[in-house]
C-alpha positions in Angstrom: 4.6 0.1 -4.4 1.1 0.3 -2.9 -2.1 -1.6 -1.2 -5.8 -2.5 -1.8 -8.3 -1.5 -4.2 -9.2 2.1 -4.8 -11.3 3.7 -2.6 -11.4 1.1 0.0 -11.0 2.2 3.2 -9.9 0.9 6.7 -11.8 -2.3 7.3 -12.9 -2.7 3.5 -12.4 -6.0 1.3 -8.8 -6.0 0.3 -8.5 -8.5 -2.7 -5.3 -10.2 -3.7 -6.7 -10.1 -7.4 -8.3 -6.6 -7.9 -10.8 -5.2 -10.6 -9.6 -4.6 -13.8 -12.1 -1.6 -15.0 -13.0 -0.6 -18.1 -13.8 3.0 -17.8 -15.9 4.8 -20.9 -18.6 2.5 -21.4 -21.6 4.1 -22.6 -24.5 4.9 -20.5 -26.9 2.4 -22.3 -26.6 -1.0 -21.4 -23.9 -0.8 -18.3 -22.3 -3.9 -17.2 -20.9 -5.0 -13.7 -17.2 -4.8 -13.0 -15.1 -7.6 -14.4 -12.6 -9.2 -12.1 -9.2 -9.8 -13.6 -5.9 -11.2 -12.6 -2.9 -8.5 -11.2 -0.3 -8.2 -9.0 0.3 -7.8 -5.3 0.1 -4.8 -3.3 -2.5 -2.8 -4.7 -2.9 0.8 -3.0 -5.6 2.4 -1.9 -6.4 5.9 -3.0 -7.0 9.0 -1.6 -10.4 9.1 -3.5 -11.8 6.0 -4.9 -13.7 5.4 -8.4 -16.7 3.5 -7.1 -19.7 3.2 -9.3 -17.6 3.7 -12.5 -19.2 1.5 -15.2 -17.1 -1.4 -16.7 -17.8 -3.8 -20.0 -17.5 -7.5 -19.8 -14.4 -9.0 -21.3 -14.3 -9.6 -25.2 -13.1 -12.6 -27.0 -9.8 -10.1 -27.3 -9.3 -10.0 -23.6 -6.1 -11.5 -22.2 -5.9 -13.1 -18.8 -9.5 -11.3 -18.0 -8.5 -7.9 -19.0 -11.2 -6.5 -20.8 -10.1 -5.6 -24.6 -11.3 -4.3 -28.0 -10.4 -2.1 -30.6 -11.3 1.3 -28.7 -9.8 -0.1 -25.3 -6.3 0.7 -23.6 -5.3 -1.5 -21.4 -3.3 0.3 -18.4 -1.6 -1.5 -15.6 -1.9 1.3 -12.8 -1.1 2.3 -9.3 -4.4 2.5 -7.8 -3.3 6.3 -6.8 -5.1 6.9 -9.9 -8.1 5.6 -9.4 -9.5 8.7 -8.3 -9.3 9.7 -12.2 -11.8 7.2 -13.0 -15.0 9.3 -13.4 -12.8 11.6 -15.7 -11.6 8.8 -17.9 -15.0 7.5 -18.4 -15.6 10.4 -20.8 -12.5 9.8 -22.7 -14.5 7.6 -25.1 -17.0 10.2 -25.9 -14.0 13.1 -25.9 -11.3 10.9 -28.0 -12.7 7.8 -28.8 -10.7 5.7 -26.1 -12.0 3.2 -23.4 -9.6 2.9 -20.5 -9.1 -0.8 -19.0 -7.6 -0.3 -15.6 -5.9 -3.0 -14.0 -4.4 -1.9 -10.1 -1.1 -2.8 -8.8 1.8 -1.8 -6.6 4.5 0.0 -7.7 7.2 -2.3 -7.0 5.4 -5.6 -8.5 4.1 -3.7 -11.2 7.6 -2.9 -12.0 8.7 -6.3 -11.7 6.1 -7.6 -13.7 6.9 -5.0 -16.5 10.8 -5.7 -16.4 10.2 -9.3 -16.5 8.0 -9.1 -19.7 5.0 -10.0 -17.9 3.1 -7.2 -19.0 3.6 -7.8 -22.6 0.6 -8.9 -24.6 -1.6 -8.3 -21.5 -1.4 -4.6 -21.1 -0.6 -1.9 -23.6 0.6 0.8 -21.1 1.4 1.5 -17.6 0.3 4.6 -15.4 2.2 4.5 -11.8 2.9 7.8 -9.5 6.6 7.5 -10.7 8.7 5.3 -12.9 11.9 6.0 -11.0 11.9 2.7 -9.4 10.9 0.7 -12.6 14.0 2.3 -14.4 16.3 1.2 -12.0 15.4 -2.8 -13.1 17.8 -4.2 -15.6 16.0 -4.5 -18.8 12.9 -2.2 -18.1 13.9 0.4 -20.4 13.8 -1.4 -23.3 10.1 -2.5 -22.5 9.1 1.3 -22.1 8.6 3.4 -25.1 6.9 6.8 -24.6 6.2 8.4 -21.3 3.7 11.2 -20.9 3.8 12.9 -17.3 0.1 14.0 -16.5 0.3 15.7 -13.2 2.4 16.2 -10.1 2.3 15.8 -6.6 4.9 16.2 -4.1 5.5 13.8 -0.5 5.2 16.2 2.2 4.5 16.4 5.9 0.8 17.3 7.1 0.6 18.5 10.7 -2.5 19.4 13.1 -2.6 23.2 12.6 -2.0 23.4 16.7 0.9 21.5 16.3 2.3 23.0 13.4 1.6 26.7 15.5 3.4 25.0 18.7 6.5 24.0 16.7 6.5 27.5 14.9 6.0 25.8 11.6 2.9 27.7 10.4 4.9 30.9 9.1 8.5 29.9 8.3 10.3 27.5 5.8 11.1 24.1 7.5 13.8 21.8 6.7 13.9 18.0 6.7 16.7 18.5 9.4 14.3 20.6 11.4 11.8 17.9 11.1 14.2 15.3 12.3 15.0 17.3 15.4 11.7 17.6 16.6 11.2 14.1 15.7 14.3 12.9 17.6 12.7 15.2 20.4 9.3 13.5 20.1 7.7 16.8 20.1 5.4 15.3 17.3 4.3 12.1 15.9 3.5 10.8 12.7 2.3 8.1 10.2 3.8 7.1 6.8 2.9 4.1 4.3 5.6 1.4 4.3 8.1 2.2 1.4 8.2 -1.5 0.5 4.3 -1.2 -0.1 3.9 2.3 -1.3 5.1 4.9 -3.3 4.4 7.6 -1.3 6.3 5.8 1.7 9.3 5.0 -0.4 9.5 8.7 -1.8 9.4 10.2 1.7 12.4 7.6 3.1 14.3 9.0 -0.1 13.7 12.5 0.7 14.3 12.4 4.2 17.7 10.4 3.6 18.8 12.6 0.7 18.4 15.7 3.0 19.8 14.4 6.1 22.8 13.1 4.2 23.2 16.3 2.3 23.4 14.1 -0.9 24.2 16.7 -3.9 24.0 13.5 -6.2 22.3 10.1 -6.3 22.3 8.1 -3.0 24.5 5.4 -2.6 24.9 2.8 0.2 27.9 4.4 1.8 25.6 7.6 2.7 22.7 5.6 3.6 24.8 3.6 6.4 26.5 6.9 7.6 22.8 8.4 7.8 21.1 5.4 9.4 21.5 6.7 12.9 19.7 9.9 12.0 17.2 7.9 10.2 16.5 5.9 13.3 15.9 9.3 15.3 13.5 10.9 12.9 11.3 7.5 12.6 11.2 7.0 16.3 8.4 9.7 16.1 6.3 7.3 13.5 3.5 5.7 15.2 1.0 4.9 12.3 2.3 2.5 9.6 0.4 1.1 6.4 0.6 -0.5 3.2 -1.3 2.2 1.0 -1.9 6.1 1.3 -6.0 6.1 1.2 -5.7 3.4 4.2 -3.3 5.5 6.2 -5.4 8.5 5.7 -8.5 6.7 6.8 -6.6 5.2 9.7 -5.3 8.8 10.6 -8.8 9.7 10.8 -9.9 7.2 13.2 -6.7 6.9 15.3 -6.9 10.9 16.3 -4.1 10.7 18.6 -1.2 10.8 15.7 -0.2 14.5 15.1 0.0 14.2 11.4 1.0 12.3 8.1 3.9 12.3 5.5 2.0 11.4 2.5 1.3 12.8 -1.0 0.3 16.5 -1.0 -2.9 15.4 -2.7 -4.0 13.2 0.2 -3.3 15.9 2.7 -5.2 18.4 0.8 -7.7 16.0 0.3 -8.2 15.1 3.9 -8.7 19.0 4.7 -11.5 19.3 1.9 -13.2 16.1 3.1 -14.8 17.5 6.4 -13.6 14.2 8.1 -11.2 16.1 10.2 -11.7 17.5 13.7 -8.4 20.0 13.0 -7.2 20.6 9.4 -3.8 19.9 8.7 -0.9 22.5 8.2 0.9 21.2 5.1 4.7 21.7 5.8 6.7 21.4 2.5 10.5 21.3 3.4 12.5 24.0 2.1 15.6 22.1 1.3 13.3 19.6 -1.1 11.3 17.0 -1.6 10.6 13.7 -3.8 7.7 14.1 -6.6 5.1 11.9 -8.1 4.8 12.9 -11.7 2.3 10.2 -12.8 3.9 9.2 -16.0 1.3 7.5 -18.8 4.0 4.9 -20.3 3.4 3.1 -23.6 4.8 -0.4 -23.6 6.9 -1.2 -26.6 5.0 -4.4 -27.3 1.8 -2.4 -27.7 0.6 -3.1 -31.2 0.5 0.1 -33.5 -3.6 0.6 -33.0 -3.0 0.8 -29.4 -0.2 3.7 -29.9 -2.8 5.4 -31.7 -5.1 5.3 -28.7 -2.8 6.1 -26.1 -1.5 9.2 -28.2 -4.9 10.2 -28.2 -5.6 9.6 -24.5 -2.3 11.4 -23.4 -3.0 14.5 -25.4 -6.6 14.8 -24.1 -5.1 14.3 -20.6 -3.0 17.4 -21.0 -5.4 19.6 -22.4 -5.7 22.9 -20.4 -9.6 22.1 -19.5 -8.6 18.8 -18.4 -5.7 19.6 -16.3 -7.8 22.2 -14.6 -10.4 19.5 -13.9 -7.5 17.1 -12.6 -6.4 19.9 -10.1 -9.8 20.2 -8.6 -11.0 17.0 -8.3 -7.9 15.2 -7.5 -5.8 18.0 -5.5 -2.8 17.3 -7.7 -0.8 20.2 -9.4 -1.2 20.6 -13.4 2.0 19.5 -15.0 1.2 21.7 -18.4 2.7 25.1 -18.7 0.2 27.9 -18.6 -2.2 26.2 -16.4 -1.0 27.6 -13.0 -1.8 26.0 -9.8 -4.0 27.7 -7.4 -3.3 28.9 -3.8 -3.8 25.8 -2.1 -0.4 24.6 -3.6 1.4 27.8 -2.2 4.2 29.9 -4.0 7.3 28.4 -3.1 8.6 26.5 -5.9 9.5 22.7 -5.5 13.0 21.5 -5.1 13.7 17.9 -6.4 16.0 15.9 -4.0 18.4 13.2 -5.7 16.9 9.7 -5.9 19.1 6.3 -6.0 20.3 5.9 -9.6 20.9 2.0 -8.9 18.2 -0.6 -7.7 20.9 -2.0 -5.4 20.9 1.4 -3.3 17.2 1.8 -3.5 16.8 -1.9 -2.2 19.3 -1.4 0.4 17.5 1.7 1.7 14.2 -0.2 2.0 16.1 -3.1 3.8 17.4 -0.4 6.3 14.0 1.0 7.1 12.6 -2.1 7.5 15.3 -4.2 9.4 17.0 -1.3 11.5 15.3 1.9 11.4 11.5 1.9 12.0 10.3 0.4 15.3 9.9 -3.4 15.1 7.1 -5.3 14.4 5.1 -7.5 16.9 3.0 -9.9 14.7 0.5 -12.2 16.3 -0.9 -15.0 13.7 -4.0 -16.6 14.8 -4.1 -19.7 12.0 -7.1 -22.0 11.5 -6.1 -25.7 11.4 -9.4 -27.4 11.7 -10.4 -30.3 10.0 -11.8 -28.4 6.7 -8.1 -27.0 6.3 -7.0 -30.7 5.5 -5.3 -31.3 2.2 -4.4 -28.5 -0.6 -5.4 -25.8 2.1 -2.7 -26.7 4.8 -0.4 -27.2 2.0 -1.2 -23.7 1.0 -0.5 -22.3 4.6 2.7 -24.0 4.9 3.8 -22.6 1.6 2.4 -19.1 3.0 4.6 -19.3 6.1 7.6 -20.9 4.3 7.5 -17.8 1.9 7.5 -15.2 4.9 10.4 -17.3 6.4 12.8 -16.3 3.3 11.6 -19.1 0.7 10.6 -16.0 -1.5 13.6 -14.3 -2.9 12.2 -12.2 -5.1 12.6 -8.3 -4.2 8.7 -8.0 -2.9 9.5 -11.3 -1.1 12.3 -10.2 0.8 10.6 -7.4 1.9 7.9 -9.2 3.3 9.7 -11.4 5.3 9.8 -11.4 9.0 11.9 -8.8 9.7 15.2 -8.2 11.9 14.0 -7.3 15.5 10.5 -8.8 15.0 8.3 -10.9 17.3 6.2 -13.6 15.9 3.5 -15.6 18.0 1.9 -18.4 16.1 -1.4 -19.4 17.7 -2.9 -22.2 15.5 -6.6 -23.3 16.6 -9.3 -26.0 16.0 -12.0 -26.7 18.3 -10.0 -24.1 20.6 -7.1 -22.0 20.7 -3.7 -23.9 20.6 -0.5 -23.2 22.6 0.9 -20.2 21.2 4.5 -20.2 20.0 6.8 -17.2 19.9 9.8 -16.5 17.5 12.1 -13.4 18.2 14.4 -12.5 15.3 17.4 -11.0 16.3 18.8 -7.6 14.7 21.2 -9.4 12.8 21.4 -13.2 11.3 17.8 -14.1 11.1 18.5 -17.4 9.3 18.3 -19.6 12.0 15.0 -18.5 13.5 13.8 -18.2 10.2 14.6 -21.9 9.4 12.8 -22.5 12.9 9.5 -20.8 12.0 9.4 -22.7 8.7 9.9 -26.0 10.5 7.3 -25.1 12.6 4.9 -24.2 9.7 5.7 -27.6 8.3 4.5 -29.4 11.7 1.3 -27.8 11.4 -1.9 -30.6 11.1 -5.6 -30.4 10.3 -8.0 -31.6 12.5 -11.0 -30.3 14.8 -13.5 -27.7 14.8 -13.3 -23.9 14.3 -13.4 -21.7 17.5 -12.6 -18.5 15.7 -13.6 -15.9 18.3 -12.0 -17.9 21.3 -8.7 -17.9 19.5 -8.7 -14.6 18.6 -9.5 -13.5 22.1 -6.5 -15.6 23.2 -4.3 -13.6 20.9 -5.6 -10.2 22.4 -5.0 -11.8 25.9 -1.3 -12.3 24.9 -0.5 -9.1 22.9 -2.2 -7.1 25.9 -0.3 -9.1 28.5 3.1 -7.6 27.7 2.6 -3.8 26.5 4.9 -2.5 23.7 6.0 0.4 21.3 6.4 -2.2 18.5 3.9 -1.9 15.9 1.6 -4.5 16.9 -1.0 -6.2 14.9 -3.0 -9.8 15.0 -3.4 -11.7 11.4 -6.6 -14.1 11.5 -6.5 -16.8 8.8 -9.9 -19.1 8.7 -11.5 -21.2 6.0 -14.9 -21.7 7.5 -17.5 -20.4 10.1 -16.9 -20.3 14.0 -18.6 -23.5 15.0 -17.1 -24.0 18.7 -16.9 -21.4 21.6 -17.9 -18.0 22.2 -19.7 -15.7 19.3 -18.9 -12.7 17.4 -20.9 -10.7 20.0 -19.0 -12.4 22.9 -15.6 -10.9 21.2 -17.0 -7.4 20.7 -17.9 -7.0 24.4 -14.3 -8.2 25.3 -12.6 -6.1 22.6 -14.7 -3.0 24.2 -13.3 -3.4 27.7 -9.4 -3.4 26.5 -7.7 -0.4 27.6 -5.5 -0.9 24.4 -6.5 -2.2 21.1 -4.8 -3.6 18.1 -5.7 -4.1 14.4 -7.0 -7.5 13.1 -6.1 -8.1 9.6 -8.5 -11.0 8.3 -7.6 -13.1 5.4 -10.4 -14.8 4.1 -9.9 -18.5 2.7 -12.0 -21.3 1.5 -15.5 -21.0 3.1 -15.0 -18.2 5.1 -18.1 -16.1 6.2 -17.5 -12.9 4.7 -19.8 -10.7 6.4 -18.8 -11.8 10.1 -14.9 -11.7 9.1 -15.8 -7.9 7.4 -17.2 -7.4 11.1 -14.0 -8.1 12.9 -12.2 -6.1 10.8 -14.1 -2.8 11.2 -14.5 -3.2 14.8 -10.6 -3.3 15.4 -9.7 -0.9 12.6 -8.0 -3.6 10.2 -8.7 -4.6 7.0 -9.9 -8.0 5.1 -7.8 -9.7 2.5 -9.6 -12.0 0.0 -7.6 -15.4 -0.6 -10.6 -17.5 -1.6 -9.8 -17.5 -5.2 -6.2 -16.4 -5.0 -3.1 -17.2 -3.3 -2.8 -17.2 0.4 0.9 -16.6 0.2 0.4 -13.6 -1.8 -2.7 -12.4 0.8 -0.4 -12.8 3.6 2.7 -11.1 1.3 -0.2 -8.3 0.8 -0.6 -7.5 4.7 3.1 -7.4 5.6 2.8 -3.7 4.3 0.1 -2.8 6.8 2.4 -4.4 9.7 
């Protein structure tokens, strides 16, 4: 589960289809990065692999993924994107070039379990195989698994806040953290468990600890501990679809006290020089959920790819490479004999129980989204100008239909409009249209979802394109009724601004706002990429590219950030 392209920070271009990179091309004749199809919910890594060379797809490539006799095609969570420079040396070291295509854990798991990865990839490399292992049929598609490194999900707090709470010099439990959260003694950010493995791991860990689960979590335990989870997550004031984007947002936000994230991300922030105040890492004494990054051979991989896999896996576990991984990525080594350095403390990690059925895991995610976390307030600013006619307006209707419950896949059910969410639609053409607000109840949202679906079917394309006047109308509406809900604005346009105010007019208005909200921009059709990127950067949002992919998939990806 996770979000955008590795190395991309807040405001950077988020592609629905992310690059497949073949790392390990020799220095002579480097070629540009090759774009390839991939799954939804691409996650941002704490450190990116920008600048790593790629090679063009050979005739043996499948679906745009580079292939060749020395290429190992890997479907990966982009948390491993920070290993690209290291992997680039694998060709000289062991004769293996690694083609990484990034996908979120949940969608990658669905690809593997459904057989969609067979023939297209030779291996997977997610932060964990735990969710994947719960899906019916997945085990038969997996072969050898080689754990490469370790990073637990822990709490990082500003050093002054940790001292204030007395957590800088004693063992702290999740119960301690929950009590302080209930009293609002600190605030924190966390990724969505429906979009990012770090958020899912944190949710599992908190739930297991607060329920005193000695064995695998079940639905009854989840129901019993839900009131306490509500108290815990009342202190969550920052959300995101990926660990890296969350770290970027935390740096820019300033007011949030801490993050629940991978230990490696928190250590990386401390080492980055970007923080006004260092983070104290709180590793709960009653246990954590740990990512072990298993490089996993697919059962469908041909013999020659199995040989490449074996060479790469063995190389990654050599003491020299394990020490380099620890130094560069801030993750713990997994090979006996390579000792973690002092950054990781001396206390042993206690692993908390994980759900052993997919039903329990999905129930936990659903409870978080629909009952536990703060509700969402989302304003959609939707281009319905004349250029949106034909296939484009049909794609917009399909996207709204999917968010209204028509997409019944696991990821679709987690990205639909949520219980307790307030959704406002502002269609625009020559000027902003009349806003229409829908409020979903805390149970039985079906009737409201059907009403939203009907509203979307009624949209018509005509007129000009007043992007900035319409965006301003959305901010006026959001500012008119202050709320503690997670508030964001989604702007979708297929063209350039032709009517009304300019970007500079909007920027001046935005600067005057006492309370500011993020705008997530969806590029579609003939969008002005640079101007849309400026909107995302100004507001602390992000840009998602649906020009060559699915508009529904771009909307679905954004939901992880709301």
